[in-house]
C-alpha positions as CSV (number, residue, x, y, z in Angstrom):
1,M,-30.3,-6.6,-14.9
2,S,-28.2,-7.3,-17.9
3,T,-26.0,-10.2,-18.6
4,D,-22.7,-8.3,-18.4
5,L,-23.7,-6.5,-15.3
6,A,-24.5,-9.8,-13.3
7,W,-21.4,-11.3,-14.5
8,N,-19.5,-8.3,-13.0
9,V,-21.3,-8.2,-9.8
10,A,-20.7,-12.0,-9.5
11,L,-17.0,-11.2,-10.5
12,F,-16.8,-8.6,-7.5
13,L,-18.2,-10.8,-4.7
14,G,-16.1,-13.7,-5.8
15,G,-12.8,-11.7,-5.7
16,L,-14.0,-10.3,-2.3
17,A,-14.4,-13.8,-1.1
18,A,-11.1,-14.9,-2.3
19,L,-9.2,-11.7,-0.6
20,V,-10.7,-12.7,2.8
21,L,-10.0,-16.3,2.5
22,G,-6.7,-15.6,1.2
23,G,-5.5,-12.9,3.7
24,N,-6.6,-15.2,6.7
25,A,-4.2,-17.9,5.0
26,L,-1.4,-15.4,4.4
27,V,-1.4,-14.0,7.8
28,R,-1.6,-17.4,9.7
29,G,1.3,-18.7,7.5
30,A,3.5,-15.8,7.8
31,S,2.8,-15.7,11.6
32,A,3.9,-19.5,11.9
33,I,7.0,-18.7,9.6
34,A,8.0,-16.0,12.3
35,A,7.4,-18.0,15.2
36,R,9.5,-21.0,13.6
37,T,12.5,-19.2,12.0
38,G,13.1,-16.6,14.7
39,L,12.3,-13.9,12.3
40,P,10.6,-10.7,14.0
41,P,6.7,-10.5,12.7
42,L,7.8,-7.0,11.8
43,V,10.2,-8.1,9.2
44,V,7.9,-10.8,7.9
45,G,5.3,-8.0,7.6
46,L,7.7,-6.0,5.7
47,T,9.3,-8.8,3.6
48,V,6.9,-12.1,3.0
49,V,3.7,-10.5,3.4
50,A,4.2,-7.1,2.0
51,W,5.9,-8.6,-1.2
52,G,3.3,-11.0,-1.6
53,T,0.2,-9.1,-1.2
54,S,1.7,-6.3,-3.8
55,A,1.9,-9.1,-6.4
56,P,-1.4,-7.8,-8.1
57,E,0.1,-4.3,-8.3
58,L,3.0,-5.8,-10.2
59,A,0.7,-8.0,-12.6
60,V,-1.6,-5.1,-13.2
61,S,0.7,-2.4,-14.0
62,L,3.3,-4.3,-15.9
63,G,0.4,-5.8,-18.0
64,A,-1.2,-2.1,-18.3
65,A,2.2,-0.9,-19.3
66,L,2.7,-3.3,-22.1
67,R,-0.5,-2.8,-23.6
68,G,0.3,1.0,-23.9
69,Q,-2.1,2.1,-20.9
70,G,0.7,4.0,-19.0
71,D,-1.7,6.1,-17.2
72,I,-3.0,2.8,-15.6
73,A,0.0,1.5,-14.8
74,L,1.3,4.6,-12.8
75,G,-1.7,5.4,-11.3
76,N,-2.1,2.1,-10.1
77,V,1.5,2.6,-8.0
78,V,0.7,6.0,-7.0
79,G,-2.9,5.2,-6.1
80,S,-2.0,2.0,-3.9
81,N,0.8,3.7,-2.0
82,I,-2.1,6.5,-1.0
83,V,-4.6,3.8,-0.2
84,N,-2.0,1.6,1.5
85,V,-1.9,4.5,4.2
86,L,-5.0,6.2,4.2
87,G,-7.1,3.1,3.7
88,V,-5.1,0.1,4.9
89,V,-3.6,1.7,7.8
90,G,-6.8,3.5,8.6
91,A,-9.3,0.5,8.2
92,S,-6.7,-1.8,10.4
93,A,-6.6,0.8,13.0
94,L,-10.3,1.1,13.3
95,A,-10.5,-2.8,13.6
96,A,-7.8,-2.8,16.3
97,P,-5.7,0.1,17.5
98,L,-1.9,-0.6,16.0
99,F,1.2,-0.3,18.2
100,V,4.2,0.7,15.7
101,S,7.8,-0.8,16.2
102,R,10.4,1.7,16.9
103,R,12.4,0.1,14.2
104,L,9.3,1.1,11.9
105,V,9.8,4.7,12.5
106,R,13.3,4.8,12.8
107,L,14.3,2.9,9.5
108,D,11.6,1.7,7.4
109,V,9.2,4.9,7.0
110,P,12.4,7.2,6.4
111,I,13.4,4.6,3.8
112,L,9.7,5.0,2.3
113,V,9.9,8.5,2.5
114,A,13.3,8.9,1.0
115,L,12.0,6.2,-1.9
116,S,9.1,8.4,-2.4
117,L,10.9,11.5,-3.0
118,G,13.4,9.7,-5.3
119,A,10.4,8.3,-7.4
120,Y,8.8,11.8,-7.6
121,A,12.5,13.1,-8.6
122,L,12.7,10.4,-11.4
123,A,9.4,11.1,-12.9
124,A,9.9,14.7,-13.0
125,D,10.8,14.5,-16.6
126,G,7.6,12.9,-17.8
127,R,8.8,9.3,-17.7
128,V,10.0,6.5,-15.8
129,G,12.7,5.1,-18.2
130,R,14.6,2.0,-18.3
131,G,17.5,3.5,-16.4
132,D,15.1,5.1,-13.3
133,G,13.6,1.3,-13.3
134,F,17.1,-0.1,-12.9
135,L,17.6,2.3,-10.0
136,L,14.5,1.5,-8.1
137,A,15.1,-2.3,-8.7
138,A,18.4,-1.8,-7.2
139,A,17.1,0.1,-4.3
140,G,14.8,-2.8,-3.5
141,V,17.4,-5.5,-3.5
142,A,19.3,-3.0,-1.2
143,Y,16.5,-2.7,1.3
144,T,15.4,-6.2,1.3
145,S,18.9,-7.2,2.2
146,F,19.2,-4.7,4.7
147,A,15.9,-5.8,6.2
148,L,16.9,-9.5,6.6
149,R,20.3,-8.2,7.8
150,V,18.9,-6.2,10.7
151,S,16.4,-9.1,11.5
152,R,19.4,-11.3,12.1
153,A,20.8,-9.1,14.5
154,D,17.7,-8.8,16.4
155,P,15.8,-12.1,16.2
156,A,12.5,-12.5,17.3
157,P,11.8,-14.0,20.7
158,G,11.7,-17.9,20.7
159,E,14.8,-18.5,18.3
160,R,14.6,-21.0,15.7
161,S,15.0,-25.0,16.7
162,T,15.3,-28.1,14.5
163,G,12.1,-29.3,15.9
164,R,10.0,-26.1,15.2
165,S,11.7,-25.6,11.9
166,R,9.7,-28.9,10.7
167,G,6.7,-27.0,10.6
168,L,7.7,-24.6,8.3
169,L,6.3,-26.7,5.0
170,P,2.6,-26.4,6.3
171,A,3.1,-22.6,7.2
172,A,4.6,-22.2,3.5
173,A,1.7,-24.0,1.9
174,L,-0.6,-21.7,4.1
175,V,1.5,-18.4,2.6
176,A,1.4,-19.9,-1.1
177,G,-2.3,-20.6,-1.1
178,G,-3.2,-17.4,0.5
179,L,-1.0,-15.4,-2.2
180,A,-2.7,-17.4,-5.0
181,L,-6.3,-16.5,-3.5
182,L,-5.2,-13.0,-3.0
183,G,-4.1,-12.7,-6.6
184,L,-7.1,-14.2,-7.8
185,G,-9.2,-12.1,-5.8
186,G,-7.6,-9.0,-6.8
187,R,-7.7,-9.7,-10.7
188,W,-11.4,-10.6,-10.3
189,M,-12.0,-7.2,-8.4
190,V,-10.0,-5.1,-10.8
191,E,-11.7,-6.7,-13.6
192,S,-15.0,-6.0,-12.2
193,A,-14.3,-2.8,-10.8
194,T,-12.9,-1.2,-14.2
195,A,-15.5,-2.2,-16.0
196,F,-18.2,-0.5,-13.6
197,A,-15.9,2.6,-13.9
198,R,-15.8,2.6,-17.8
199,A,-19.2,2.3,-17.6
200,L,-19.3,5.8,-16.0
201,G,-16.9,7.2,-18.5
202,V,-13.9,7.8,-16.6
203,G,-10.4,8.6,-17.6
204,E,-7.6,5.9,-17.3
205,L,-5.6,8.1,-15.2
206,V,-8.7,8.2,-12.3
207,I,-9.4,4.4,-13.0
208,G,-5.8,3.8,-12.1
209,L,-5.6,5.9,-9.0
210,T,-8.8,4.7,-7.8
211,V,-10.6,1.8,-9.0
212,V,-7.6,-0.2,-10.3
213,A,-5.6,1.1,-7.0
214,A,-8.1,0.0,-4.4
215,G,-8.8,-3.1,-6.2
216,T,-5.0,-4.3,-6.2
217,S,-4.6,-2.9,-2.5
218,L,-7.6,-5.3,-1.4
219,P,-5.0,-8.1,-0.8
220,E,-3.0,-5.4,1.5
221,A,-6.1,-4.5,3.1
222,S,-7.5,-7.8,3.9
223,A,-4.3,-9.2,5.3
224,S,-3.7,-6.2,7.5
225,V,-7.0,-6.0,9.2
226,I,-7.2,-9.9,9.8
227,A,-3.6,-9.2,11.1
228,A,-4.8,-6.7,13.5
229,L,-8.0,-8.7,14.6
230,R,-5.6,-11.7,15.2
231,G,-3.1,-9.5,17.4
232,E,-0.4,-9.5,14.6
233,R,-0.1,-5.7,14.8
234,D,3.3,-5.7,13.8
235,I,2.6,-7.5,10.6
236,A,-0.4,-5.3,10.0
237,V,1.6,-2.2,9.8
238,G,4.5,-3.9,8.4
239,N,2.4,-5.0,5.4
240,A,1.5,-1.4,4.5
241,V,4.6,0.1,4.6
242,G,6.6,-2.7,3.0
243,S,3.9,-2.7,0.2
244,N,4.5,0.8,-0.4
245,I,8.3,0.4,-0.7
246,F,7.8,-2.9,-3.1
247,N,5.3,-0.7,-4.9
248,L,8.0,1.9,-5.8
249,V,11.4,-0.3,-6.3
250,A,9.9,-3.3,-7.6
251,V,6.4,-2.7,-9.3
252,L,7.5,0.9,-10.7
253,G,11.0,-0.1,-11.1
254,L,10.5,-3.2,-13.3
255,T,7.6,-1.7,-15.3
256,G,10.1,1.2,-16.2
257,I,12.5,-1.7,-17.3
258,L,10.2,-4.1,-19.2
259,A,8.0,-1.8,-20.8
260,P,8.7,-0.6,-24.3
261,G,9.6,3.3,-23.8
262,G,9.2,3.3,-20.1
263,V,6.1,4.6,-18.4
264,P,4.9,7.7,-19.4
265,V,3.9,10.4,-16.3
266,A,0.6,12.7,-17.0
267,A,1.2,16.1,-16.1
268,A,-1.8,15.7,-14.0
269,A,-0.2,13.0,-12.0
270,L,3.2,15.2,-11.7
271,A,1.1,18.1,-10.6
272,F,-1.0,16.3,-8.0
273,D,-1.1,12.8,-7.2
274,L,2.7,12.4,-6.9
275,P,3.1,15.1,-4.5
276,V,0.2,13.6,-2.7
277,M,1.9,10.1,-2.4
278,V,5.0,11.7,-1.0
279,A,2.8,13.8,1.8
280,V,1.4,10.8,2.7
281,A,4.4,9.0,3.3
282,V,6.0,12.2,5.3
283,A,2.8,11.9,7.2
284,C,3.4,8.6,8.6
285,L,6.5,10.1,10.3
286,P,4.4,11.8,13.1
287,L,1.3,9.7,12.8
288,F,3.2,6.8,13.8
289,F,5.8,9.0,16.2
290,T,2.8,10.0,18.5
291,G,2.9,7.2,21.0
292,H,4.0,4.6,18.7
293,A,0.5,3.8,18.1
294,V,-2.1,4.4,15.7
295,A,-5.3,5.3,17.5
296,R,-9.1,4.2,16.2
297,W,-9.6,8.2,15.9
298,E,-6.3,8.6,13.7
299,G,-7.7,5.6,11.5
300,G,-10.9,7.3,11.2
301,L,-9.2,10.3,10.2
302,L,-6.9,8.4,7.6
303,L,-10.0,7.0,6.1
304,A,-11.8,10.2,5.9
305,Y,-8.7,11.7,3.9
306,Y,-9.1,8.8,1.7
307,G,-12.6,9.8,1.2
308,A,-11.7,13.5,0.4
309,Y,-9.1,12.4,-1.8
310,T,-11.1,10.2,-3.9
311,L,-14.0,12.9,-4.0
312,Y,-11.4,15.4,-5.4
313,L,-10.3,12.9,-8.0
314,V,-14.1,12.5,-9.2
315,L,-15.0,16.1,-9.0
316,A,-11.8,17.0,-11.0
317,A,-12.3,14.4,-13.8
318,Q,-15.9,15.5,-14.2
319,R,-15.0,19.3,-14.0
320,H,-17.5,19.9,-11.5
321,A,-18.6,23.7,-10.5
322,A,-18.1,22.8,-6.9
323,L,-14.2,21.9,-7.3
324,P,-12.8,25.4,-6.7
325,L,-14.6,25.5,-3.4
326,Y,-13.8,22.0,-2.1
327,S,-10.0,22.7,-3.0
328,T,-9.7,25.9,-1.5
329,T,-11.7,24.3,2.1
330,M,-9.3,21.4,1.8
331,A,-6.2,23.7,1.5
332,L,-7.4,26.4,3.9
333,F,-9.0,24.7,6.7
334,V,-8.9,20.9,6.7
335,L,-5.4,20.0,6.1
336,P,-3.9,23.0,8.1
337,L,-6.0,22.1,11.3
338,T,-4.9,18.1,10.6
339,A,-1.1,19.1,10.5
340,V,-1.3,21.2,13.7
341,T,-3.2,18.7,15.6
342,I,-0.7,15.7,14.6
343,G,2.2,18.6,15.4
344,V,0.9,19.1,18.8
345,L,0.4,15.6,19.6
346,A,4.0,14.9,18.5
347,W,5.4,17.7,20.6
348,R,3.5,16.3,23.6
349,E,5.1,12.8,23.0
350,A,8.7,14.3,22.6
351,R,8.1,16.5,25.8
352,R,6.7,13.4,27.7
353,R,10.0,11.2,26.8
354,A,12.4,14.1,27.5
């Protein structure tokens, strides 16, 4: 084993360990904050945990844009949003079936769908410029204010008290320590995985959509899976949805504002990857609506789709001869069958409530 390969393997394993430890600390701290301040765990997941675990995406996308690597910057945001639903929610549901808050279905997921469509529209001219970035950032400020205002109108059981609020400092220390480990682990994972991908000759857009996106989403995956296993299932789902919102309004928004000339949008991303991102956000509505839960089989389905999406990117990057057959099979059989299945489940649920 060469020295470079051994170093990258060690970096990868060290990053994985840091993500697991950081995710556990973050969830424990966030749960304690929710209990001691009266904030619902869902709101903590949508804000504190989601914004914190998305810090690696912000660092990677902004750094890539400033270095002139626009494909990595955009691919990281789009790919992370796809990973967060298909991979993070899927893995969390496999770990433990997830129960979805009614507020998430009625408010936050529709907001995510609207923001995804808005980002797609802003990118349609081939660039996310400074004006686009300011619009996205303003939407982020409005959403955070809205989430906190709603939480005050509907506080968590066990309102805040003077005695319990004194335990906030240790909880905040856990959150800070967890975020630090998540950021460090995410950076190590991205560095090592990117080195592996470059050695295989994969283009920057594909690296951003797969390796970098998956690497920077590992904090979300770690925090959500650990939250699901610990029974904090509102945090697990809220983290994934909140992280996607943060990626659009803050990561893409700030990158568009600060990067010279904005973030260029490749034609391939505009034609395929951005529509997939929007479709994944829209798919959350019927998926979360059916019983307000994500069962283990649904988690497995989400993970299978992420594997299928990644395989498509690899085949397309290599211009593999199997790509036309694979695309036709997915378009004509697999996707329609899944849509019909979810539609029937949603119809049954609507009838049950009628």
